[in-house]
C-alpha positions in Angstrom: 5.8 11.9 -16.4 4.0 14.2 -13.9 5.9 17.1 -12.5 7.6 17.2 -8.9 4.4 18.9 -7.2 1.7 16.3 -8.4 4.2 13.6 -7.4 4.5 15.2 -4.0 0.6 15.5 -3.7 0.1 11.5 -5.0 3.2 10.7 -2.3 1.2 12.3 0.6 -2.4 10.7 -0.2 -0.5 7.2 -0.5 1.2 7.9 2.9 -2.4 8.6 4.3 -4.1 5.7 2.7 -1.2 3.4 4.0 -1.9 4.9 7.7 -5.5 4.1 7.3 -4.9 0.6 6.0 -2.3 -0.2 8.7 -4.9 0.8 11.4 -7.4 -1.3 9.9 -5.3 -4.3 9.9 -4.4 -3.5 13.6 -8.0 -3.1 14.3 -9.0 -6.5 12.9 -6.0 -8.3 14.3 -7.2 -7.2 17.6 -10.7 -8.4 17.4 -12.0 -5.4 15.9 -15.5 -5.9 14.2 -15.4 -7.3 10.8 -19.1 -6.7 9.8 -22.2 -5.2 11.4 -25.9 -4.1 10.4 -28.0 -1.1 11.9 -31.6 -1.2 10.3 -31.5 -1.7 6.7 -27.5 -0.5 6.7 -24.7 -2.9 6.4 -20.9 -2.2 6.9 -18.3 -4.8 6.1 -14.6 -4.3 6.8 -11.7 -5.7 4.5 -10.5 -9.3 5.7 -6.5 -9.6 6.4 -5.6 -11.1 3.2 -7.4 -8.0 1.3 -5.6 -5.7 3.9 -2.3 -7.3 3.4 -2.3 -6.7 -0.4 -3.5 -3.5 -0.2 -0.6 -2.6 2.2 1.8 -4.2 0.2 0.7 -2.5 -3.0 0.5 0.9 -1.1 4.1 0.2 0.0 5.3 -0.5 -3.6 3.8 2.6 -5.0 5.3 5.1 -2.3 8.6 3.3 -3.0 8.2 4.2 -6.9 6.9 7.7 -6.1 9.8 8.6 -3.7 12.3 7.3 -6.3 10.6 9.2 -9.0 10.9 12.8 -7.0 14.5 12.0 -6.1 15.2 11.6 -9.7 16.1 7.9 -9.7 14.8 4.9 -11.0 13.3 1.9 -8.8 15.8 -0.8 -8.4 15.1 -3.7 -10.4 16.0 -7.4 -8.9 18.2 -9.1 -11.5 18.6 -13.1 -11.0 22.1 -14.4 -11.9 22.8 -17.9 -12.9 26.3 -19.4 -12.5 27.3 -22.0 -15.1 30.4 -24.0 -15.6 31.8 -23.7 -18.8 
């Protein structure tokens, strides 16, 4: 396990990446340019499904890092199946 300072640096990096991903998502939703070319150079932005996946992944990683810093573990979902004995 990494020390607390390293975890905080990772957390800040992930938060900045999440802000950028959210900004790109909003830009694409508002009709922003998806791709363009200038001369021989091409630029292609991510499409919406990829951005949604990236945002979801970053949110999970942020939750995990915050839990590690606070000293706890991530909560896990547990399914319960009721049975009639």
